[in-house]
TORKOL-4160 file (C-alpha; in steps of 0.2 Angstrom, whole numbers, padded with zeros to 4 digits, m for minus):
404
<pt num="1" X="1745" Y="0642" Z="0055"/>
<pt num="2" X="1752" Y="0658" Z="0062"/>
<pt num="3" X="1768" Y="0658" Z="0070"/>
<pt num="4" X="1778" Y="0671" Z="0080"/>
<pt num="5" X="1796" Y="0670" Z="0080"/>
<pt num="6" X="1804" Y="0682" Z="0094"/>
<pt num="7" X="1827" Y="0679" Z="0090"/>
<pt num="8" X="1837" Y="0694" Z="0092"/>
<pt num="9" X="1853" Y="0687" Z="0083"/>
<pt num="10" X="1848" Y="0692" Z="0064"/>
<pt num="11" X="1858" Y="0677" Z="0055"/>
<pt num="12" X="1851" Y="0665" Z="0067"/>
<pt num="13" X="1833" Y="0674" Z="0065"/>
<pt num="14" X="1836" Y="0670" Z="0046"/>
<pt num="15" X="1840" Y="0656" Z="0048"/>
<pt num="16" X="1824" Y="0649" Z="0061"/>
<pt num="17" X="1813" Y="0659" Z="0050"/>
<pt num="18" X="1816" Y="0648" Z="0034"/>
<pt num="19" X="1815" Y="0634" Z="0042"/>
<pt num="20" X="1798" Y="0637" Z="0049"/>
<pt num="21" X="1790" Y="0643" Z="0033"/>
<pt num="22" X="1796" Y="0626" Z="0025"/>
<pt num="23" X="1782" Y="0617" Z="0036"/>
<pt num="24" X="1765" Y="0616" Z="0027"/>
<pt num="25" X="1755" Y="0634" Z="0028"/>
<pt num="26" X="1766" Y="0642" Z="0041"/>
<pt num="27" X="1761" Y="0661" Z="0043"/>
<pt num="28" X="1780" Y="0669" Z="0050"/>
<pt num="29" X="1781" Y="0685" Z="0058"/>
<pt num="30" X="1800" Y="0686" Z="0064"/>
<pt num="31" X="1806" Y="0700" Z="0079"/>
<pt num="32" X="1822" Y="0705" Z="0087"/>
<pt num="33" X="1814" Y="0712" Z="0103"/>
<pt num="34" X="1802" Y="0709" Z="0114"/>
<pt num="35" X="1793" Y="0724" Z="0117"/>
<pt num="36" X="1790" Y="0723" Z="0096"/>
<pt num="37" X="1784" Y="0705" Z="0099"/>
<pt num="38" X="1774" Y="0707" Z="0113"/>
<pt num="39" X="1764" Y="0721" Z="0102"/>
<pt num="40" X="1761" Y="0708" Z="0089"/>
<pt num="41" X="1755" Y="0697" Z="0102"/>
<pt num="42" X="1743" Y="0710" Z="0107"/>
<pt num="43" X="1734" Y="0715" Z="0093"/>
<pt num="44" X="1736" Y="0695" Z="0087"/>
<pt num="45" X="1717" Y="0687" Z="0085"/>
<pt num="46" X="1723" Y="0674" Z="0077"/>
<pt num="47" X="1728" Y="0656" Z="0086"/>
<pt num="48" X="1747" Y="0658" Z="0085"/>
<pt num="49" X="1763" Y="0646" Z="0090"/>
<pt num="50" X="1777" Y="0658" Z="0099"/>
<pt num="51" X="1794" Y="0652" Z="0095"/>
<pt num="52" X="1808" Y="0662" Z="0104"/>
<pt num="53" X="1826" Y="0661" Z="0111"/>
<pt num="54" X="1826" Y="0663" Z="0132"/>
<pt num="55" X="1843" Y="0670" Z="0129"/>
<pt num="56" X="1838" Y="0687" Z="0123"/>
<pt num="57" X="1838" Y="0705" Z="0130"/>
<pt num="58" X="1844" Y="0699" Z="0148"/>
<pt num="59" X="1835" Y="0686" Z="0150"/>
<pt num="60" X="1819" Y="0698" Z="0146"/>
<pt num="61" X="1808" Y="0683" Z="0141"/>
<pt num="62" X="1805" Y="0679" Z="0160"/>
<pt num="63" X="1797" Y="0696" Z="0161"/>
<pt num="64" X="1787" Y="0690" Z="0146"/>
<pt num="65" X="1780" Y="0674" Z="0151"/>
<pt num="66" X="1767" Y="0680" Z="0164"/>
<pt num="67" X="1760" Y="0691" Z="0150"/>
<pt num="68" X="1755" Y="0675" Z="0141"/>
<pt num="69" X="1740" Y="0672" Z="0152"/>
<pt num="70" X="1734" Y="0686" Z="0146"/>
<pt num="71" X="1731" Y="0680" Z="0128"/>
<pt num="72" X="1721" Y="0665" Z="0124"/>
<pt num="73" X="1727" Y="0661" Z="0107"/>
<pt num="74" X="1743" Y="0656" Z="0112"/>
<pt num="75" X="1742" Y="0639" Z="0108"/>
<pt num="76" X="1757" Y="0634" Z="0109"/>
<pt num="77" X="1776" Y="0639" Z="0115"/>
<pt num="78" X="1794" Y="0633" Z="0110"/>
<pt num="79" X="1810" Y="0639" Z="0118"/>
<pt num="80" X="1828" Y="0639" Z="0110"/>
<pt num="81" X="1841" Y="0641" Z="0117"/>
<pt num="82" X="1860" Y="0635" Z="0119"/>
<pt num="83" X="1859" Y="0638" Z="0138"/>
<pt num="84" X="1861" Y="0624" Z="0150"/>
<pt num="85" X="1846" Y="0612" Z="0148"/>
<pt num="86" X="1841" Y="0614" Z="0166"/>
<pt num="87" X="1838" Y="0633" Z="0164"/>
<pt num="88" X="1828" Y="0631" Z="0147"/>
<pt num="89" X="1818" Y="0616" Z="0157"/>
<pt num="90" X="1814" Y="0629" Z="0171"/>
<pt num="91" X="1810" Y="0641" Z="0161"/>
<pt num="92" X="1799" Y="0627" Z="0150"/>
<pt num="93" X="1791" Y="0621" Z="0168"/>
<pt num="94" X="1789" Y="0642" Z="0171"/>
<pt num="95" X="1777" Y="0643" Z="0155"/>
<pt num="96" X="1765" Y="0628" Z="0158"/>
<pt num="97" X="1761" Y="0635" Z="0177"/>
<pt num="98" X="1753" Y="0651" Z="0169"/>
<pt num="99" X="1742" Y="0641" Z="0159"/>
<pt num="100" X="1750" Y="0637" Z="0141"/>
<pt num="101" X="1751" Y="0614" Z="0141"/>
<pt num="102" X="1758" Y="0615" Z="0126"/>
<pt num="103" X="1777" Y="0620" Z="0128"/>
<pt num="104" X="1791" Y="0614" Z="0121"/>
<pt num="105" X="1811" Y="0617" Z="0122"/>
<pt num="106" X="1824" Y="0612" Z="0109"/>
<pt num="107" X="1842" Y="0614" Z="0111"/>
<pt num="108" X="1853" Y="0625" Z="0100"/>
<pt num="109" X="1860" Y="0622" Z="0083"/>
<pt num="110" X="1842" Y="0617" Z="0080"/>
<pt num="111" X="1837" Y="0602" Z="0069"/>
<pt num="112" X="1826" Y="0607" Z="0057"/>
<pt num="113" X="1815" Y="0590" Z="0057"/>
<pt num="114" X="1813" Y="0591" Z="0075"/>
<pt num="115" X="1806" Y="0609" Z="0075"/>
<pt num="116" X="1795" Y="0602" Z="0062"/>
<pt num="117" X="1788" Y="0588" Z="0074"/>
<pt num="118" X="1789" Y="0599" Z="0087"/>
<pt num="119" X="1776" Y="0609" Z="0077"/>
<pt num="120" X="1765" Y="0595" Z="0071"/>
<pt num="121" X="1763" Y="0589" Z="0089"/>
<pt num="122" X="1756" Y="0608" Z="0094"/>
<pt num="123" X="1745" Y="0608" Z="0078"/>
<pt num="124" X="1739" Y="0594" Z="0084"/>
<pt num="125" X="1733" Y="0594" Z="0101"/>
<pt num="126" X="1726" Y="0610" Z="0095"/>
<pt num="127" X="1716" Y="0599" Z="0082"/>
<pt num="128" X="1712" Y="0588" Z="0096"/>
<pt num="129" X="1704" Y="0602" Z="0108"/>
<pt num="130" X="1716" Y="0601" Z="0119"/>
<pt num="131" X="1721" Y="0619" Z="0120"/>
<pt num="132" X="1709" Y="0630" Z="0111"/>
<pt num="133" X="1693" Y="0637" Z="0118"/>
<pt num="134" X="1707" Y="0640" Z="0136"/>
<pt num="135" X="1693" Y="0651" Z="0140"/>
<pt num="136" X="1676" Y="0641" Z="0142"/>
<pt num="137" X="1678" Y="0638" Z="0160"/>
<pt num="138" X="1675" Y="0620" Z="0167"/>
<pt num="139" X="1657" Y="0613" Z="0166"/>
<pt num="140" X="1647" Y="0618" Z="0181"/>
<pt num="141" X="1639" Y="0603" Z="0195"/>
<pt num="142" X="1622" Y="0605" Z="0187"/>
<pt num="143" X="1627" Y="0603" Z="0171"/>
<pt num="144" X="1639" Y="0585" Z="0176"/>
<pt num="145" X="1623" Y="0578" Z="0182"/>
<pt num="146" X="1612" Y="0581" Z="0167"/>
<pt num="147" X="1627" Y="0573" Z="0156"/>
<pt num="148" X="1628" Y="0558" Z="0168"/>
<pt num="149" X="1609" Y="0557" Z="0171"/>
<pt num="150" X="1609" Y="0557" Z="0152"/>
<pt num="151" X="1622" Y="0544" Z="0150"/>
<pt num="152" X="1630" Y="0558" Z="0136"/>
<pt num="153" X="1649" Y="0552" Z="0144"/>
<pt num="154" X="1657" Y="0538" Z="0133"/>
<pt num="155" X="1674" Y="0530" Z="0135"/>
<pt num="156" X="1688" Y="0534" Z="0122"/>
<pt num="157" X="1701" Y="0520" Z="0125"/>
<pt num="158" X="1720" Y="0520" Z="0120"/>
<pt num="159" X="1731" Y="0507" Z="0116"/>
<pt num="160" X="1747" Y="0502" Z="0125"/>
<pt num="161" X="1761" Y="0494" Z="0117"/>
<pt num="162" X="1773" Y="0481" Z="0124"/>
<pt num="163" X="1791" Y="0488" Z="0122"/>
<pt num="164" X="1796" Y="0470" Z="0121"/>
<pt num="165" X="1788" Y="0462" Z="0108"/>
<pt num="166" X="1781" Y="0478" Z="0100"/>
<pt num="167" X="1762" Y="0472" Z="0101"/>
<pt num="168" X="1747" Y="0483" Z="0108"/>
<pt num="169" X="1746" Y="0472" Z="0127"/>
<pt num="170" X="1729" Y="0485" Z="0132"/>
<pt num="171" X="1721" Y="0501" Z="0132"/>
<pt num="172" X="1718" Y="0515" Z="0145"/>
<pt num="173" X="1700" Y="0519" Z="0147"/>
<pt num="174" X="1699" Y="0539" Z="0145"/>
<pt num="175" X="1681" Y="0551" Z="0147"/>
<pt num="176" X="1674" Y="0561" Z="0135"/>
<pt num="177" X="1659" Y="0571" Z="0133"/>
<pt num="178" X="1652" Y="0580" Z="0116"/>
<pt num="179" X="1643" Y="0597" Z="0120"/>
<pt num="180" X="1638" Y="0607" Z="0105"/>
<pt num="181" X="1649" Y="0599" Z="0095"/>
<pt num="182" X="1663" Y="0599" Z="0103"/>
<pt num="183" X="1671" Y="0586" Z="0112"/>
<pt num="184" X="1679" Y="0588" Z="0128"/>
<pt num="185" X="1691" Y="0578" Z="0141"/>
<pt num="186" X="1693" Y="0575" Z="0158"/>
<pt num="187" X="1701" Y="0591" Z="0161"/>
<pt num="188" X="1683" Y="0598" Z="0160"/>
<pt num="189" X="1672" Y="0588" Z="0169"/>
<pt num="190" X="1681" Y="0578" Z="0181"/>
<pt num="191" X="1681" Y="0594" Z="0194"/>
<pt num="192" X="1663" Y="0597" Z="0196"/>
<pt num="193" X="1659" Y="0577" Z="0193"/>
<pt num="194" X="1670" Y="0578" Z="0214"/>
<pt num="195" X="1663" Y="0593" Z="0221"/>
<pt num="196" X="1646" Y="0587" Z="0215"/>
<pt num="197" X="1648" Y="0569" Z="0224"/>
<pt num="198" X="1645" Y="0560" Z="0207"/>
<pt num="199" X="1664" Y="0556" Z="0201"/>
<pt num="200" X="1660" Y="0536" Z="0209"/>
<pt num="201" X="1643" Y="0535" Z="0199"/>
<pt num="202" X="1655" Y="0543" Z="0184"/>
<pt num="203" X="1668" Y="0528" Z="0188"/>
<pt num="204" X="1654" Y="0516" Z="0187"/>
<pt num="205" X="1645" Y="0519" Z="0173"/>
<pt num="206" X="1662" Y="0522" Z="0161"/>
<pt num="207" X="1669" Y="0506" Z="0167"/>
<pt num="208" X="1653" Y="0498" Z="0162"/>
<pt num="209" X="1651" Y="0506" Z="0146"/>
<pt num="210" X="1669" Y="0501" Z="0145"/>
<pt num="211" X="1668" Y="0483" Z="0145"/>
<pt num="212" X="1652" Y="0480" Z="0137"/>
<pt num="213" X="1659" Y="0487" Z="0122"/>
<pt num="214" X="1677" Y="0476" Z="0125"/>
<pt num="215" X="1668" Y="0460" Z="0130"/>
<pt num="216" X="1661" Y="0461" Z="0110"/>
<pt num="217" X="1678" Y="0457" Z="0106"/>
<pt num="218" X="1681" Y="0442" Z="0098"/>
<pt num="219" X="1694" Y="0438" Z="0114"/>
<pt num="220" X="1698" Y="0446" Z="0127"/>
<pt num="221" X="1717" Y="0449" Z="0123"/>
<pt num="222" X="1720" Y="0466" Z="0129"/>
<pt num="223" X="1720" Y="0473" Z="0148"/>
<pt num="224" X="1707" Y="0487" Z="0152"/>
<pt num="225" X="1716" Y="0502" Z="0160"/>
<pt num="226" X="1704" Y="0516" Z="0171"/>
<pt num="227" X="1707" Y="0530" Z="0183"/>
<pt num="228" X="1702" Y="0530" Z="0200"/>
<pt num="229" X="1701" Y="0545" Z="0211"/>
<pt num="230" X="1704" Y="0544" Z="0228"/>
<pt num="231" X="1691" Y="0550" Z="0236"/>
<pt num="232" X="1681" Y="0534" Z="0226"/>
<pt num="233" X="1692" Y="0521" Z="0236"/>
<pt num="234" X="1685" Y="0530" Z="0252"/>
<pt num="235" X="1668" Y="0522" Z="0250"/>
<pt num="236" X="1667" Y="0504" Z="0258"/>
<pt num="237" X="1658" Y="0497" Z="0244"/>
<pt num="238" X="1670" Y="0502" Z="0231"/>
<pt num="239" X="1678" Y="0484" Z="0228"/>
<pt num="240" X="1661" Y="0474" Z="0228"/>
<pt num="241" X="1655" Y="0487" Z="0216"/>
<pt num="242" X="1670" Y="0483" Z="0202"/>
<pt num="243" X="1671" Y="0466" Z="0205"/>
<pt num="244" X="1650" Y="0467" Z="0202"/>
<pt num="245" X="1651" Y="0476" Z="0185"/>
<pt num="246" X="1667" Y="0465" Z="0177"/>
<pt num="247" X="1657" Y="0448" Z="0182"/>
<pt num="248" X="1642" Y="0453" Z="0174"/>
<pt num="249" X="1652" Y="0456" Z="0158"/>
<pt num="250" X="1661" Y="0442" Z="0161"/>
<pt num="251" X="1677" Y="0451" Z="0159"/>
<pt num="252" X="1693" Y="0442" Z="0166"/>
<pt num="253" X="1698" Y="0451" Z="0181"/>
<pt num="254" X="1715" Y="0449" Z="0178"/>
<pt num="255" X="1714" Y="0462" Z="0163"/>
<pt num="256" X="1706" Y="0475" Z="0173"/>
<pt num="257" X="1719" Y="0487" Z="0180"/>
<pt num="258" X="1713" Y="0502" Z="0192"/>
<pt num="259" X="1725" Y="0518" Z="0190"/>
<pt num="260" X="1725" Y="0526" Z="0205"/>
<pt num="261" X="1727" Y="0546" Z="0202"/>
<pt num="262" X="1730" Y="0554" Z="0218"/>
<pt num="263" X="1741" Y="0556" Z="0234"/>
<pt num="264" X="1737" Y="0558" Z="0252"/>
<pt num="265" X="1749" Y="0558" Z="0266"/>
<pt num="266" X="1736" Y="0549" Z="0276"/>
<pt num="267" X="1735" Y="0531" Z="0272"/>
<pt num="268" X="1713" Y="0526" Z="0274"/>
<pt num="269" X="1709" Y="0510" Z="0281"/>
<pt num="270" X="1696" Y="0509" Z="0271"/>
<pt num="271" X="1706" Y="0515" Z="0253"/>
<pt num="272" X="1717" Y="0502" Z="0261"/>
<pt num="273" X="1707" Y="0489" Z="0261"/>
<pt num="274" X="1699" Y="0492" Z="0245"/>
<pt num="275" X="1714" Y="0492" Z="0235"/>
<pt num="276" X="1720" Y="0473" Z="0246"/>
<pt num="277" X="1703" Y="0468" Z="0239"/>
<pt num="278" X="1706" Y="0469" Z="0223"/>
<pt num="279" X="1722" Y="0463" Z="0222"/>
<pt num="280" X="1714" Y="0448" Z="0232"/>
<pt num="281" X="1702" Y="0446" Z="0216"/>
<pt num="282" X="1718" Y="0448" Z="0201"/>
<pt num="283" X="1713" Y="0466" Z="0199"/>
<pt num="284" X="1728" Y="0475" Z="0193"/>
<pt num="285" X="1735" Y="0490" Z="0204"/>
<pt num="286" X="1744" Y="0506" Z="0195"/>
<pt num="287" X="1749" Y="0521" Z="0201"/>
<pt num="288" X="1748" Y="0535" Z="0191"/>
<pt num="289" X="1758" Y="0553" Z="0186"/>
<pt num="290" X="1772" Y="0543" Z="0193"/>
<pt num="291" X="1787" Y="0558" Z="0195"/>
<pt num="292" X="1777" Y="0572" Z="0192"/>
<pt num="293" X="1774" Y="0578" Z="0212"/>
<pt num="294" X="1759" Y="0567" Z="0215"/>
<pt num="295" X="1762" Y="0551" Z="0217"/>
<pt num="296" X="1778" Y="0543" Z="0227"/>
<pt num="297" X="1788" Y="0532" Z="0238"/>
<pt num="298" X="1775" Y="0530" Z="0250"/>
<pt num="299" X="1761" Y="0526" Z="0238"/>
<pt num="300" X="1773" Y="0512" Z="0234"/>
<pt num="301" X="1775" Y="0505" Z="0253"/>
<pt num="302" X="1757" Y="0508" Z="0259"/>
<pt num="303" X="1750" Y="0501" Z="0243"/>
<pt num="304" X="1751" Y="0483" Z="0234"/>
<pt num="305" X="1754" Y="0491" Z="0216"/>
<pt num="306" X="1759" Y="0483" Z="0201"/>
<pt num="307" X="1762" Y="0494" Z="0188"/>
<pt num="308" X="1770" Y="0510" Z="0187"/>
<pt num="309" X="1765" Y="0524" Z="0175"/>
<pt num="310" X="1778" Y="0539" Z="0173"/>
<pt num="311" X="1770" Y="0555" Z="0170"/>
<pt num="312" X="1769" Y="0563" Z="0153"/>
<pt num="313" X="1778" Y="0577" Z="0162"/>
<pt num="314" X="1795" Y="0566" Z="0162"/>
<pt num="315" X="1793" Y="0560" Z="0147"/>
<pt num="316" X="1791" Y="0577" Z="0135"/>
<pt num="317" X="1811" Y="0583" Z="0145"/>
<pt num="318" X="1817" Y="0566" Z="0141"/>
<pt num="319" X="1825" Y="0577" Z="0124"/>
<pt num="320" X="1830" Y="0592" Z="0134"/>
<pt num="321" X="1839" Y="0585" Z="0151"/>
<pt num="322" X="1854" Y="0573" Z="0155"/>
<pt num="323" X="1846" Y="0574" Z="0170"/>
<pt num="324" X="1828" Y="0570" Z="0167"/>
<pt num="325" X="1834" Y="0557" Z="0157"/>
<pt num="326" X="1840" Y="0549" Z="0172"/>
<pt num="327" X="1828" Y="0553" Z="0184"/>
<pt num="328" X="1816" Y="0541" Z="0170"/>
<pt num="329" X="1831" Y="0528" Z="0171"/>
<pt num="330" X="1830" Y="0526" Z="0189"/>
<pt num="331" X="1812" Y="0527" Z="0191"/>
<pt num="332" X="1812" Y="0511" Z="0178"/>
<pt num="333" X="1826" Y="0502" Z="0187"/>
<pt num="334" X="1816" Y="0505" Z="0205"/>
<pt num="335" X="1800" Y="0499" Z="0194"/>
<pt num="336" X="1809" Y="0481" Z="0191"/>
<pt num="337" X="1817" Y="0479" Z="0205"/>
<pt num="338" X="1802" Y="0480" Z="0215"/>
<pt num="339" X="1791" Y="0469" Z="0200"/>
<pt num="340" X="1782" Y="0482" Z="0195"/>
<pt num="341" X="1775" Y="0484" Z="0174"/>
<pt num="342" X="1782" Y="0502" Z="0169"/>
<pt num="343" X="1772" Y="0511" Z="0158"/>
<pt num="344" X="1778" Y="0529" Z="0150"/>
<pt num="345" X="1762" Y="0540" Z="0146"/>
<pt num="346" X="1761" Y="0555" Z="0136"/>
<pt num="347" X="1774" Y="0550" Z="0123"/>
<pt num="348" X="1769" Y="0559" Z="0109"/>
<pt num="349" X="1787" Y="0558" Z="0097"/>
<pt num="350" X="1799" Y="0545" Z="0087"/>
<pt num="351" X="1814" Y="0552" Z="0097"/>
<pt num="352" X="1806" Y="0551" Z="0115"/>
<pt num="353" X="1801" Y="0534" Z="0111"/>
<pt num="354" X="1817" Y="0528" Z="0106"/>
<pt num="355" X="1824" Y="0535" Z="0122"/>
<pt num="356" X="1814" Y="0522" Z="0130"/>
<pt num="357" X="1815" Y="0510" Z="0121"/>
<pt num="358" X="1834" Y="0513" Z="0127"/>
<pt num="359" X="1830" Y="0513" Z="0145"/>
<pt num="360" X="1820" Y="0498" Z="0146"/>
<pt num="361" X="1803" Y="0503" Z="0147"/>
<pt num="362" X="1788" Y="0490" Z="0147"/>
<pt num="363" X="1774" Y="0500" Z="0139"/>
<pt num="364" X="1774" Y="0515" Z="0129"/>
<pt num="365" X="1759" Y="0524" Z="0129"/>
<pt num="366" X="1755" Y="0542" Z="0118"/>
<pt num="367" X="1748" Y="0551" Z="0103"/>
<pt num="368" X="1765" Y="0548" Z="0095"/>
<pt num="369" X="1758" Y="0528" Z="0092"/>
<pt num="370" X="1737" Y="0531" Z="0092"/>
<pt num="371" X="1727" Y="0546" Z="0101"/>
<pt num="372" X="1712" Y="0540" Z="0111"/>
<pt num="373" X="1698" Y="0536" Z="0099"/>
<pt num="374" X="1680" Y="0528" Z="0101"/>
<pt num="375" X="1675" Y="0511" Z="0100"/>
<pt num="376" X="1672" Y="0509" Z="0082"/>
<pt num="377" X="1689" Y="0517" Z="0079"/>
<pt num="378" X="1698" Y="0505" Z="0087"/>
<pt num="379" X="1705" Y="0489" Z="0078"/>
<pt num="380" X="1709" Y="0505" Z="0065"/>
<pt num="381" X="1722" Y="0513" Z="0079"/>
<pt num="382" X="1728" Y="0495" Z="0084"/>
<pt num="383" X="1734" Y="0491" Z="0068"/>
<pt num="384" X="1741" Y="0510" Z="0069"/>
<pt num="385" X="1750" Y="0507" Z="0085"/>
<pt num="386" X="1761" Y="0491" Z="0081"/>
<pt num="387" X="1763" Y="0499" Z="0066"/>
<pt num="388" X="1773" Y="0511" Z="0073"/>
<pt num="389" X="1780" Y="0501" Z="0086"/>
<pt num="390" X="1787" Y="0488" Z="0075"/>
<pt num="391" X="1796" Y="0502" Z="0063"/>
<pt num="392" X="1806" Y="0508" Z="0082"/>
<pt num="393" X="1822" Y="0499" Z="0079"/>
<pt num="394" X="1834" Y="0514" Z="0079"/>
<pt num="395" X="1846" Y="0512" Z="0091"/>
<pt num="396" X="1851" Y="0529" Z="0101"/>
<pt num="397" X="1870" Y="0533" Z="0096"/>
<pt num="398" X="1871" Y="0543" Z="0114"/>
<pt num="399" X="1860" Y="0547" Z="0130"/>
<pt num="400" X="1869" Y="0564" Z="0129"/>
<pt num="401" X="1858" Y="0578" Z="0124"/>
<pt num="402" X="1866" Y="0590" Z="0111"/>
<pt num="403" X="1869" Y="0604" Z="0118"/>
<pt num="404" X="1877" Y="0621" Z="0107"/>
């Protein structure tokens, strides 16, 4: 993996270069000026990870950030600094806004283990096709219609683990589709499905396939969560169709969790009716992406949710900012007061899991425990997630972040 390091302090550059070179198969090039680094970025034709100090040349790195969108071979960015963690987090979010999803921040002094773990997360994401081929456009409306008619969409399952007793309590269903040997996730096909008016048919299809597979298990010990777009809840027959699918596969109604993925300031009577009927029929309801700006207090007041999922953005920032930890702590406390099960999604490192465990999260979900897998791989993924959860016993010495 090619790594470009930008650090203007010569001594720290040497230390960081040595640490990066110890990462397996790392090819490290280091630079002390923004201009030199930008030239190298512009001529590099292979995927690379950009590691940079943000306090360099009077914060010139902030001006460099908008240019990163011009280079699709940037697969991830790691920001380093001893400045206040809130400033570091702001720069990290700025990079995400220009389209680089795998952006992480580490406080100086840098721990080699943390650095290597972050590199591993980025490299794993790349192998999972999360950040490669970003120049490939989303599927067209005609394309997704063909894929749906041909039955090409497949459910993948990601385990959810209980913090209390380290057992796997459920799985979330995540749609996937293989085209030309590449597996694509919802970020590529959900929007055209919505625009073509097919998202509800897709939801019924994925739920039907998922419950058919899950019903093959010896017992119905796992909950099954599935994302539902707001526009699907606007259909008057939505609840009846969901119940028909669940009952046809003889799947326990109270083991199905509907995750609502959008928020709207206007409360539709049809949406409220569907949600109320689902709860009366014992279907659980979850508010998804909480804390990402997509969900808020209005939904908690208006809708009969039984679960709250903390967004991955909040989880990612746990190790960087005491403010972020306090926000997550407040969300968990609020969920407990409202008698909602609280789930953290996007848990990708042991440190994130340990902090969440200490804060009292109810359930974990993320690549640290298990990636989304096809049904035939599910039992192995469940075993792996259980083993990792049982070993998550270390106590945190402090919730205060380390600041240089």
